[in-house]
N, CA, C and O atoms as a CHARMM CRD file, in Angstrom:
* protein
*
  336
    1    1 MET  N      0.71400  -1.39600   0.11300 PROA 1      0.00000
    2    1 MET  CA    -0.31900   0.15000  -0.14700 PROA 1      0.00000
    3    1 MET  C      0.99300   1.31700   0.10000 PROA 1      0.00000
    4    1 MET  O      2.09100   1.39100   0.65200 PROA 1      0.00000
    5    2 LYS  N      0.04400   2.14000  -0.71600 PROA 2      0.00000
    6    2 LYS  CA     0.80300   3.46900  -0.85600 PROA 2      0.00000
    7    2 LYS  C      0.31900   4.08400   0.20200 PROA 2      0.00000
    8    2 LYS  O     -0.49700   3.60800   0.99100 PROA 2      0.00000
    9    3 ILE  N      0.93100   5.41300   0.25100 PROA 3      0.00000
   10    3 ILE  CA     0.38200   6.62300   1.33100 PROA 3      0.00000
   11    3 ILE  C     -1.04900   7.01600   0.64100 PROA 3      0.00000
   12    3 ILE  O     -2.11700   7.05200   1.25000 PROA 3      0.00000
   13    4 THR  N     -0.84100   7.33900  -0.92100 PROA 4      0.00000
   14    4 THR  CA    -1.87900   7.81300  -1.58000 PROA 4      0.00000
   15    4 THR  C     -3.28100   7.23700  -1.67000 PROA 4      0.00000
   16    4 THR  O     -4.36400   7.65100  -2.08400 PROA 4      0.00000
   17    5 ASP  N     -2.85800   6.18700  -1.15300 PROA 5      0.00000
   18    5 ASP  CA    -4.02200   5.10800  -1.50800 PROA 5      0.00000
   19    5 ASP  C     -4.93800   4.61900  -0.21900 PROA 5      0.00000
   20    5 ASP  O     -5.60700   3.60700  -0.01000 PROA 5      0.00000
   21    6 ILE  N     -4.66700   5.76800   0.51900 PROA 6      0.00000
   22    6 ILE  CA    -5.81200   5.70400   2.23800 PROA 6      0.00000
   23    6 ILE  C     -6.22100   5.95500   1.77700 PROA 6      0.00000
   24    6 ILE  O     -5.98900   6.75200   0.86700 PROA 6      0.00000
   25    7 GLU  N     -7.24900   5.38300   2.11400 PROA 7      0.00000
   26    7 GLU  CA    -8.92400   5.69200   2.17400 PROA 7      0.00000
   27    7 GLU  C     -9.37000   6.81200   3.03200 PROA 7      0.00000
   28    7 GLU  O     -9.58400   6.27900   4.12100 PROA 7      0.00000
   29    8 LEU  N     -9.62900   8.09100   3.13300 PROA 8      0.00000
   30    8 LEU  CA   -10.13500   8.98000   4.06700 PROA 8      0.00000
   31    8 LEU  C    -11.23400   9.06600   4.19600 PROA 8      0.00000
   32    8 LEU  O    -12.15800   8.89500   3.40100 PROA 8      0.00000
   33    9 LYS  N    -11.18700   9.52600   5.90400 PROA 9      0.00000
   34    9 LYS  CA   -12.87600   9.25000   6.82800 PROA 9      0.00000
   35    9 LYS  C    -13.18000  10.86500   7.23600 PROA 9      0.00000
   36    9 LYS  O    -12.19200  11.59900   7.21500 PROA 9      0.00000
   37   10 GLU  N    -14.03700  11.26400   7.48000 PROA 10     0.00000
   38   10 GLU  CA   -14.88800  12.48800   7.89300 PROA 10     0.00000
   39   10 GLU  C    -14.48200  12.22200   9.20300 PROA 10     0.00000
   40   10 GLU  O    -14.37400  11.14200   9.78500 PROA 10     0.00000
   41   11 SER  N    -14.13100  14.13100   9.83600 PROA 11     0.00000
   42   11 SER  CA   -14.22600  14.04700  11.02100 PROA 11     0.00000
   43   11 SER  C    -15.60800  14.29700  11.92700 PROA 11     0.00000
   44   11 SER  O    -15.68400  14.03700  13.12800 PROA 11     0.00000
   45   12 GLY  N    -16.63700  14.82800  11.15000 PROA 12     0.00000
   46   12 GLY  CA   -17.78600  15.15600  11.62000 PROA 12     0.00000
   47   12 GLY  C    -17.39000  16.34900  12.39900 PROA 12     0.00000
   48   12 GLY  O    -18.09600  16.46200  13.40100 PROA 12     0.00000
   49   13 ASN  N    -16.37700  17.40400  12.25900 PROA 13     0.00000
   50   13 ASN  CA   -15.95700  18.50100  12.98200 PROA 13     0.00000
   51   13 ASN  C    -16.30900  19.83100  11.82300 PROA 13     0.00000
   52   13 ASN  O    -16.01100  21.00500  12.04000 PROA 13     0.00000
   53   14 CYS  N    -16.95200  19.36300  10.67400 PROA 14     0.00000
   54   14 CYS  CA   -16.85100  20.53700   9.73100 PROA 14     0.00000
   55   14 CYS  C    -18.00500  20.70200   8.87600 PROA 14     0.00000
   56   14 CYS  O    -18.46600  19.82900   8.14000 PROA 14     0.00000
   57   15 GLU  N    -18.45300  21.91200   9.02400 PROA 15     0.00000
   58   15 GLU  CA   -20.80200  21.79200   8.59100 PROA 15     0.00000
   59   15 GLU  C    -19.86500  22.00600   6.74200 PROA 15     0.00000
   60   15 GLU  O    -20.91900  22.18200   6.13100 PROA 15     0.00000
   61   16 THR  N    -19.43200  22.04200   6.29700 PROA 16     0.00000
   62   16 THR  CA   -19.03200  22.22700   4.69200 PROA 16     0.00000
   63   16 THR  C    -17.36300  21.45600   4.20100 PROA 16     0.00000
   64   16 THR  O    -16.33200  21.49000   4.87300 PROA 16     0.00000
   65   17 GLY  N    -17.49600  21.02300   3.29500 PROA 17     0.00000
   66   17 GLY  CA   -16.29400  19.95100   2.44800 PROA 17     0.00000
   67   17 GLY  C    -16.42300  18.65100   2.97900 PROA 17     0.00000
   68   17 GLY  O    -17.58100  18.23400   2.94700 PROA 17     0.00000
   69   18 GLY  N    -15.69500  17.98400   3.39500 PROA 18     0.00000
   70   18 GLY  CA   -15.69400  16.69900   3.57700 PROA 18     0.00000
   71   18 GLY  C    -15.43500  16.05300   2.25000 PROA 18     0.00000
   72   18 GLY  O    -15.00600  16.68400   1.28400 PROA 18     0.00000
   73   19 LEU  N    -15.80400  14.34400   2.22800 PROA 19     0.00000
   74   19 LEU  CA   -15.03500  13.58500   1.65300 PROA 19     0.00000
   75   19 LEU  C    -16.04800  13.92100  -0.04400 PROA 19     0.00000
   76   19 LEU  O    -17.27800  13.90900  -0.03400 PROA 19     0.00000
   77   20 VAL  N    -15.41800  14.13100  -1.04400 PROA 20     0.00000
   78   20 VAL  CA   -15.81200  13.82200  -2.49000 PROA 20     0.00000
   79   20 VAL  C    -17.10000  12.95600  -2.72500 PROA 20     0.00000
   80   20 VAL  O    -18.24700  13.30500  -3.00400 PROA 20     0.00000
   81   21 HSD  N    -16.29400  11.14300  -2.42900 PROA 21     0.00000
   82   21 HSD  CA   -16.87200  10.30900  -2.36400 PROA 21     0.00000
   83   21 HSD  C    -16.78700   9.19800  -1.05700 PROA 21     0.00000
   84   21 HSD  O    -16.07200   9.51200  -0.10500 PROA 21     0.00000
   85   22 SER  N    -17.34100   8.22700  -1.03600 PROA 22     0.00000
   86   22 SER  CA   -16.84000   7.86700  -0.09200 PROA 22     0.00000
   87   22 SER  C    -16.13200   7.05000  -0.01800 PROA 22     0.00000
   88   22 SER  O    -16.24900   6.33100   0.97500 PROA 22     0.00000
   89   23 ARG  N    -15.19800   6.77800  -0.86800 PROA 23     0.00000
   90   23 ARG  CA   -14.16800   5.87600  -0.73500 PROA 23     0.00000
   91   23 ARG  C    -12.81900   6.70500  -1.49900 PROA 23     0.00000
   92   23 ARG  O    -11.85600   6.15800  -2.03500 PROA 23     0.00000
   93   24 GLU  N    -13.07300   8.17800  -1.36700 PROA 24     0.00000
   94   24 GLU  CA   -12.04500   8.88200  -1.20000 PROA 24     0.00000
   95   24 GLU  C    -10.62700   8.81000  -0.65600 PROA 24     0.00000
   96   24 GLU  O    -10.49100   8.77600   0.56700 PROA 24     0.00000
   97   25 THR  N     -9.20300   8.77200  -1.70400 PROA 25     0.00000
   98   25 THR  CA    -7.99000   8.17100  -1.54500 PROA 25     0.00000
   99   25 THR  C     -7.68800   9.84600  -0.77400 PROA 25     0.00000
  100   25 THR  O     -8.38300  10.84700  -0.60500 PROA 25     0.00000
  101   26 LEU  N     -6.17000   9.43100  -0.43100 PROA 26     0.00000
  102   26 LEU  CA    -5.05300  11.14200   0.01600 PROA 26     0.00000
  103   26 LEU  C     -5.07500  11.43700  -1.16600 PROA 26     0.00000
  104   26 LEU  O     -5.50200  12.51000  -1.59200 PROA 26     0.00000
  105   27 GLY  N     -4.56900  10.42700  -1.92400 PROA 27     0.00000
  106   27 GLY  CA    -4.30500  10.64500  -3.29000 PROA 27     0.00000
  107   27 GLY  C     -5.44100  11.94200  -4.50700 PROA 27     0.00000
  108   27 GLY  O     -5.38900  12.98300  -5.16100 PROA 27     0.00000
  109   28 GLU  N     -6.05500  11.16000  -4.20900 PROA 28     0.00000
  110   28 GLU  CA    -7.42300  12.32100  -5.05900 PROA 28     0.00000
  111   28 GLU  C     -7.43300  13.13900  -4.40700 PROA 28     0.00000
  112   28 GLU  O     -7.35600  14.21500  -5.00000 PROA 28     0.00000
  113   29 PHE  N     -7.51100  13.21200  -3.10600 PROA 29     0.00000
  114   29 PHE  CA    -7.55100  14.91300  -1.81400 PROA 29     0.00000
  115   29 PHE  C     -6.49100  16.03600  -3.08300 PROA 29     0.00000
  116   29 PHE  O     -6.69000  17.00500  -3.81600 PROA 29     0.00000
  117   30 MET  N     -5.05100  14.88000  -2.59900 PROA 30     0.00000
  118   30 MET  CA    -4.29300  15.76600  -2.32800 PROA 30     0.00000
  119   30 MET  C     -3.98200  16.38900  -4.01500 PROA 30     0.00000
  120   30 MET  O     -3.29700  17.40600  -4.12500 PROA 30     0.00000
  121   31 ALA  N     -4.39100  15.87800  -4.94100 PROA 31     0.00000
  122   31 ALA  CA    -4.52000  16.33200  -6.75900 PROA 31     0.00000
  123   31 ALA  C     -5.19300  17.41000  -6.48000 PROA 31     0.00000
  124   31 ALA  O     -4.93000  18.30300  -7.28600 PROA 31     0.00000
  125   32 ASP  N     -5.92900  17.70300  -5.70600 PROA 32     0.00000
  126   32 ASP  CA    -7.10300  19.27700  -5.75600 PROA 32     0.00000
  127   32 ASP  C     -6.13700  20.39600  -4.76900 PROA 32     0.00000
  128   32 ASP  O     -6.47100  21.57700  -4.68300 PROA 32     0.00000
  129   33 LEU  N     -5.07600  19.92300  -4.15000 PROA 33     0.00000
  130   33 LEU  CA    -4.02300  20.87000  -3.52800 PROA 33     0.00000
  131   33 LEU  C     -3.30000  21.73100  -4.78000 PROA 33     0.00000
  132   33 LEU  O     -3.45300  21.49200  -5.97800 PROA 33     0.00000
  133   34 ASN  N     -2.48000  22.78500  -4.19800 PROA 34     0.00000
  134   34 ASN  CA    -1.56600  23.63800  -4.79900 PROA 34     0.00000
  135   34 ASN  C     -0.19400  23.11000  -4.72400 PROA 34     0.00000
  136   34 ASN  O     -0.32200  22.67900  -3.57800 PROA 34     0.00000
  137   35 ASP  N      0.47200  22.93900  -4.89100 PROA 35     0.00000
  138   35 ASP  CA     2.15600  22.46800  -5.07200 PROA 35     0.00000
  139   35 ASP  C      2.28100  22.48500  -3.79700 PROA 35     0.00000
  140   35 ASP  O      2.18100  21.47800  -3.09600 PROA 35     0.00000
  141   36 ASN  N      2.55600  23.86000  -3.29900 PROA 36     0.00000
  142   36 ASN  CA     3.09600  24.23300  -2.10600 PROA 36     0.00000
  143   36 ASN  C      2.41800  24.14400  -0.87200 PROA 36     0.00000
  144   36 ASN  O      2.69400  24.78400   0.14200 PROA 36     0.00000
  145   37 GLU  N      0.95400  22.80100  -1.10000 PROA 37     0.00000
  146   37 GLU  CA    -0.05100  22.88400   0.18400 PROA 37     0.00000
  147   37 GLU  C      0.49300  21.01600   0.26400 PROA 37     0.00000
  148   37 GLU  O     -0.32200  20.20400   0.70100 PROA 37     0.00000
  149   38 LYS  N      1.74000  20.59700  -0.14800 PROA 38     0.00000
  150   38 LYS  CA     1.82600  19.31400  -0.41900 PROA 38     0.00000
  151   38 LYS  C      2.88400  18.73500  -0.67300 PROA 38     0.00000
  152   38 LYS  O      3.21900  17.83700  -1.44500 PROA 38     0.00000
  153   39 GLN  N      3.58600  19.62000   0.38700 PROA 39     0.00000
  154   39 GLN  CA     5.38400  19.20600   0.43700 PROA 39     0.00000
  155   39 GLN  C      5.52800  18.62900   1.49900 PROA 39     0.00000
  156   39 GLN  O      6.58900  18.00900   1.56400 PROA 39     0.00000
  157   40 THR  N      4.52200  18.54000   2.88100 PROA 40     0.00000
  158   40 THR  CA     4.72500  17.74700   3.57800 PROA 40     0.00000
  159   40 THR  C      3.62600  17.39900   4.28200 PROA 40     0.00000
  160   40 THR  O      2.76000  18.27200   4.34400 PROA 40     0.00000
  161   41 LEU  N      3.37600  16.22500   4.91200 PROA 41     0.00000
  162   41 LEU  CA     2.43200  15.46100   5.79700 PROA 41     0.00000
  163   41 LEU  C      1.23900  16.60600   6.42100 PROA 41     0.00000
  164   41 LEU  O      0.02000  16.68800   6.27300 PROA 41     0.00000
  165   42 GLY  N      2.31300  17.47300   7.23200 PROA 42     0.00000
  166   42 GLY  CA     1.63600  18.36600   8.71000 PROA 42     0.00000
  167   42 GLY  C      1.10300  19.14000   7.53800 PROA 42     0.00000
  168   42 GLY  O     -0.08000  19.35400   7.79900 PROA 42     0.00000
  169   43 GLN  N      1.53100  19.87900   5.89100 PROA 43     0.00000
  170   43 GLN  CA     0.36700  20.45500   5.51000 PROA 43     0.00000
  171   43 GLN  C     -0.23600  20.10500   4.58000 PROA 43     0.00000
  172   43 GLN  O     -0.63300  21.04800   3.89400 PROA 43     0.00000
  173   44 VAL  N     -0.64000  18.60900   4.03700 PROA 44     0.00000
  174   44 VAL  CA    -1.56000  17.95200   4.17800 PROA 44     0.00000
  175   44 VAL  C     -2.77900  17.79500   5.44700 PROA 44     0.00000
  176   44 VAL  O     -3.99000  17.84400   5.23000 PROA 44     0.00000
  177   45 ASN  N     -2.11400  17.59000   6.86100 PROA 45     0.00000
  178   45 ASN  CA    -3.52500  17.25500   7.39700 PROA 45     0.00000
  179   45 ASN  C     -3.64300  18.71300   7.55400 PROA 45     0.00000
  180   45 ASN  O     -4.68400  18.83100   8.20000 PROA 45     0.00000
  181   46 LEU  N     -3.22100  19.78200   7.35700 PROA 46     0.00000
  182   46 LEU  CA    -3.56400  21.17400   8.06400 PROA 46     0.00000
  183   46 LEU  C     -4.82400  21.06500   6.85700 PROA 46     0.00000
  184   46 LEU  O     -5.95800  21.06600   7.33700 PROA 46     0.00000
  185   47 SER  N     -4.75500  20.99400   5.70900 PROA 47     0.00000
  186   47 SER  CA    -5.67400  20.96700   4.32500 PROA 47     0.00000
  187   47 SER  C     -6.58900  19.98600   4.82000 PROA 47     0.00000
  188   47 SER  O     -7.72400  20.22000   4.40600 PROA 47     0.00000
  189   48 LEU  N     -6.51900  18.93300   5.58200 PROA 48     0.00000
  190   48 LEU  CA    -7.80800  17.76100   5.58700 PROA 48     0.00000
  191   48 LEU  C     -8.52000  18.19400   6.88800 PROA 48     0.00000
  192   48 LEU  O     -9.73200  18.01400   7.00700 PROA 48     0.00000
  193   49 ILE  N     -7.85700  18.70500   7.76600 PROA 49     0.00000
  194   49 ILE  CA    -8.61800  19.51200   9.17800 PROA 49     0.00000
  195   49 ILE  C     -8.99600  20.38600   8.70900 PROA 49     0.00000
  196   49 ILE  O     -9.94200  20.62900   9.45900 PROA 49     0.00000
  197   50 ILE  N     -9.01300  21.45800   7.66600 PROA 50     0.00000
  198   50 ILE  CA    -9.97800  22.57300   7.46700 PROA 50     0.00000
  199   50 ILE  C    -11.15800  21.78500   6.58600 PROA 50     0.00000
  200   50 ILE  O    -12.34000  22.13000   6.59400 PROA 50     0.00000
  201   51 CYS  N    -10.69400  20.82200   5.93400 PROA 51     0.00000
  202   51 CYS  CA   -12.25100  20.09100   5.44100 PROA 51     0.00000
  203   51 CYS  C    -12.54500  19.21000   5.86900 PROA 51     0.00000
  204   51 CYS  O    -12.79300  18.19000   5.22500 PROA 51     0.00000
  205   52 GLY  N    -12.60300  19.30300   6.89200 PROA 52     0.00000
  206   52 GLY  CA   -13.39700  17.84500   7.89200 PROA 52     0.00000
  207   52 GLY  C    -12.72100  16.53400   7.99600 PROA 52     0.00000
  208   52 GLY  O    -13.11500  15.48700   8.51100 PROA 52     0.00000
  209   53 ILE  N    -11.71500  16.79700   7.44600 PROA 53     0.00000
  210   53 ILE  CA   -11.48200  15.14000   7.68400 PROA 53     0.00000
  211   53 ILE  C    -10.51900  14.79100   8.02700 PROA 53     0.00000
  212   53 ILE  O     -9.59300  15.39900   7.49000 PROA 53     0.00000
  213   54 LEU  N    -10.15100  13.84600   8.90500 PROA 54     0.00000
  214   54 LEU  CA    -9.42200  13.18400   9.64500 PROA 54     0.00000
  215   54 LEU  C     -7.57100  13.68000   9.36000 PROA 54     0.00000
  216   54 LEU  O     -7.01500  13.89100   8.28300 PROA 54     0.00000
  217   55 PRO  N     -7.18100  13.72200  10.30800 PROA 55     0.00000
  218   55 PRO  CA    -5.59600  13.61100   9.15300 PROA 55     0.00000
  219   55 PRO  C     -5.01000  12.36300   9.22300 PROA 55     0.00000
  220   55 PRO  O     -5.60300  11.39800   9.70500 PROA 55     0.00000
  221   56 ILE  N     -4.06500  12.31600   8.84800 PROA 56     0.00000
  222   56 ILE  CA    -3.38100  11.15700   8.65700 PROA 56     0.00000
  223   56 ILE  C     -2.16000  10.95000   9.57300 PROA 56     0.00000
  224   56 ILE  O     -1.04600  11.47000   9.52500 PROA 56     0.00000
  225   57 ASP  N     -2.65700  10.09200  10.37500 PROA 57     0.00000
  226   57 ASP  CA    -1.83000   9.80800  11.53200 PROA 57     0.00000
  227   57 ASP  C     -2.16400   8.02600  12.36900 PROA 57     0.00000
  228   57 ASP  O     -3.14000   7.27500  12.37500 PROA 57     0.00000
  229   58 GLU  N     -0.90300   7.96700  12.92400 PROA 58     0.00000
  230   58 GLU  CA    -1.18900   6.09000  13.53100 PROA 58     0.00000
  231   58 GLU  C     -2.81900   6.00500  14.00100 PROA 58     0.00000
  232   58 GLU  O     -3.66800   5.20200  13.61400 PROA 58     0.00000
  233   59 SER  N     -2.94100   7.02800  14.89500 PROA 59     0.00000
  234   59 SER  CA    -4.50900   6.72800  15.57900 PROA 59     0.00000
  235   59 SER  C     -5.60500   6.44300  14.23700 PROA 59     0.00000
  236   59 SER  O     -5.93500   5.29600  13.93600 PROA 59     0.00000
  237   60 ASN  N     -6.07400   7.58000  13.54100 PROA 60     0.00000
  238   60 ASN  CA    -6.89200   7.55700  12.83300 PROA 60     0.00000
  239   60 ASN  C     -6.85100   6.74800  11.74500 PROA 60     0.00000
  240   60 ASN  O     -7.86100   6.53200  11.07400 PROA 60     0.00000
  241   61 TYR  N     -5.75800   6.26400  11.49100 PROA 61     0.00000
  242   61 TYR  CA    -5.44600   5.49400  10.48400 PROA 61     0.00000
  243   61 TYR  C     -4.09900   4.63500  10.03900 PROA 61     0.00000
  244   61 TYR  O     -3.13800   4.77800   9.28300 PROA 61     0.00000
  245   62 PRO  N     -4.76200   3.38900  11.22500 PROA 62     0.00000
  246   62 PRO  CA    -3.67600   2.19700  11.64200 PROA 62     0.00000
  247   62 PRO  C     -2.73200   2.09000  10.89800 PROA 62     0.00000
  248   62 PRO  O     -1.59500   2.46400  11.18800 PROA 62     0.00000
  249   63 GLU  N     -3.13200   1.45500   9.60800 PROA 63     0.00000
  250   63 GLU  CA    -2.39100   0.93800   8.53300 PROA 63     0.00000
  251   63 GLU  C     -1.41600   1.60200   7.91400 PROA 63     0.00000
  252   63 GLU  O     -0.74400   1.01100   7.06800 PROA 63     0.00000
  253   64 VAL  N     -1.21100   2.71700   8.17300 PROA 64     0.00000
  254   64 VAL  CA    -0.21500   3.93600   8.17700 PROA 64     0.00000
  255   64 VAL  C      1.36800   3.38100   8.63300 PROA 64     0.00000
  256   64 VAL  O      2.47200   3.89700   8.46100 PROA 64     0.00000
  257   65 ARG  N      0.88500   1.88800   9.39700 PROA 65     0.00000
  258   65 ARG  CA     2.02900   1.62500  10.11000 PROA 65     0.00000
  259   65 ARG  C      2.98800   0.98100   9.21500 PROA 65     0.00000
  260   65 ARG  O      4.20600   1.15900   9.19500 PROA 65     0.00000
  261   66 GLN  N      2.07600  -0.02000   8.25600 PROA 66     0.00000
  262   66 GLN  CA     2.79400  -0.90200   6.94200 PROA 66     0.00000
  263   66 GLN  C      3.08000  -0.10900   5.82900 PROA 66     0.00000
  264   66 GLN  O      3.41200  -0.82800   4.88700 PROA 66     0.00000
  265   67 ILE  N      3.09000   1.29800   5.50200 PROA 67     0.00000
  266   67 ILE  CA     3.71600   1.77800   4.86600 PROA 67     0.00000
  267   67 ILE  C      5.10200   2.40300   5.07300 PROA 67     0.00000
  268   67 ILE  O      5.38900   3.15500   6.00400 PROA 67     0.00000
  269   68 PRO  N      5.91500   2.00900   4.10600 PROA 68     0.00000
  270   68 PRO  CA     7.53600   2.05200   3.72700 PROA 68     0.00000
  271   68 PRO  C      7.69900   3.79400   4.14300 PROA 68     0.00000
  272   68 PRO  O      7.03000   4.77600   3.82400 PROA 68     0.00000
  273   69 TYR  N      8.74100   3.64000   4.87600 PROA 69     0.00000
  274   69 TYR  CA     9.11500   4.94400   4.90600 PROA 69     0.00000
  275   69 TYR  C      7.88900   6.02200   5.39600 PROA 69     0.00000
  276   69 TYR  O      8.14300   7.22300   5.48500 PROA 69     0.00000
  277   70 TYR  N      6.78700   5.58100   5.64900 PROA 70     0.00000
  278   70 TYR  CA     5.72800   6.81600   6.54700 PROA 70     0.00000
  279   70 TYR  C      6.10800   7.74500   7.86400 PROA 70     0.00000
  280   70 TYR  O      5.37400   8.72200   8.01300 PROA 70     0.00000
  281   71 HSD  N      7.06600   7.57800   8.74900 PROA 71     0.00000
  282   71 HSD  CA     7.94600   8.23700   9.76900 PROA 71     0.00000
  283   71 HSD  C      8.55600   9.54500   8.84300 PROA 71     0.00000
  284   71 HSD  O      8.48200  10.69800   9.26700 PROA 71     0.00000
  285   72 GLU  N      9.08400   9.25000   7.70300 PROA 72     0.00000
  286   72 GLU  CA     9.67000  10.38800   7.25000 PROA 72     0.00000
  287   72 GLU  C      8.67000  11.19200   6.36400 PROA 72     0.00000
  288   72 GLU  O      9.13900  12.23300   5.90500 PROA 72     0.00000
  289   73 THR  N      7.77100  10.99100   6.13700 PROA 73     0.00000
  290   73 THR  CA     6.39600  11.71800   5.21500 PROA 73     0.00000
  291   73 THR  C      6.19300  12.94100   6.10800 PROA 73     0.00000
  292   73 THR  O      5.50400  13.66300   5.38600 PROA 73     0.00000
  293   74 PHE  N      6.36700  13.53100   7.13600 PROA 74     0.00000
  294   74 PHE  CA     6.00000  14.42700   7.63300 PROA 74     0.00000
  295   74 PHE  C      6.89800  15.60800   7.20400 PROA 74     0.00000
  296   74 PHE  O      6.46800  16.64400   6.69700 PROA 74     0.00000
  297   75 ASN  N      8.02200  15.37200   7.42900 PROA 75     0.00000
  298   75 ASN  CA     8.86200  16.56900   7.14400 PROA 75     0.00000
  299   75 ASN  C      9.22300  16.45000   5.62800 PROA 75     0.00000
  300   75 ASN  O     10.06700  17.31900   5.41100 PROA 75     0.00000
  301   76 ASP  N      8.88700  15.58800   4.21500 PROA 76     0.00000
  302   76 ASP  CA     9.05300  15.25400   3.06100 PROA 76     0.00000
  303   76 ASP  C      8.01700  14.55000   1.94100 PROA 76     0.00000
  304   76 ASP  O      8.28000  13.92900   0.91200 PROA 76     0.00000
  305   77 LEU  N      7.29400  14.74700   2.29100 PROA 77     0.00000
  306   77 LEU  CA     6.31000  13.99500   1.21300 PROA 77     0.00000
  307   77 LEU  C      6.21900  13.42000   0.17500 PROA 77     0.00000
  308   77 LEU  O      6.03100  12.24100  -0.12600 PROA 77     0.00000
  309   78 ASN  N      6.49800  15.14300  -0.86900 PROA 78     0.00000
  310   78 ASN  CA     6.54800  14.72000  -2.26300 PROA 78     0.00000
  311   78 ASN  C      8.20700  13.62100  -2.47700 PROA 78     0.00000
  312   78 ASN  O      8.22900  12.71200  -3.30700 PROA 78     0.00000
  313   79 ASP  N      9.27300  13.90300  -1.70000 PROA 79     0.00000
  314   79 ASP  CA    10.40300  12.78600  -1.87600 PROA 79     0.00000
  315   79 ASP  C      9.98700  11.06300  -1.33300 PROA 79     0.00000
  316   79 ASP  O     10.53900  10.02700  -1.70500 PROA 79     0.00000
  317   80 VAL  N      8.81000  11.22000  -0.32500 PROA 80     0.00000
  318   80 VAL  CA     8.51800   9.72100   0.14900 PROA 80     0.00000
  319   80 VAL  C      7.83900   9.02600  -1.19700 PROA 80     0.00000
  320   80 VAL  O      8.35300   7.94900  -1.50000 PROA 80     0.00000
  321   81 ILE  N      6.61000   9.54800  -2.16400 PROA 81     0.00000
  322   81 ILE  CA     5.99600   9.31700  -3.20800 PROA 81     0.00000
  323   81 ILE  C      6.87500   8.84800  -3.56400 PROA 81     0.00000
  324   81 ILE  O      7.04700   7.63200  -3.47200 PROA 81     0.00000
  325   82 GLU  N      7.92600   9.85000  -4.21700 PROA 82     0.00000
  326   82 GLU  CA     8.72400   9.08600  -5.74600 PROA 82     0.00000
  327   82 GLU  C      9.44800   7.88600  -5.42100 PROA 82     0.00000
  328   82 GLU  O      9.68500   7.06500  -6.30700 PROA 82     0.00000
  329   83 ARG  N      9.82600   7.70200  -4.21400 PROA 83     0.00000
  330   83 ARG  CA    10.42400   6.49700  -3.88100 PROA 83     0.00000
  331   83 ARG  C      9.59900   5.36900  -4.12000 PROA 83     0.00000
  332   83 ARG  O     10.27100   4.37100  -4.38000 PROA 83     0.00000
  333   84 LEU  N      8.43500   5.19300  -4.12100 PROA 84     0.00000
  334   84 LEU  CA     7.17400   3.99500  -3.57400 PROA 84     0.00000
  335   84 LEU  C      7.11200   3.78200  -5.15600 PROA 84     0.00000
  336   84 LEU  O      6.33100   2.96200  -5.63900 PROA 84     0.00000
């Protein structure tokens, strides 16, 4: 599994936004972000939170523990995606 294949979950904390469809992936979400909004997982998580989607972390998405280089993504998401 790649980090971009993670199926996102709504947080229920936002009246607007949320998932585009029930099986929206992180990759689909990131396709709508500007380049400067997706350089780090921290930036992507901020966008997810603003949209009422749970941020990517081990408590919300336990499957990330199985993703190679997951712990390196917080600082440089683009580099990790390119390696996979």
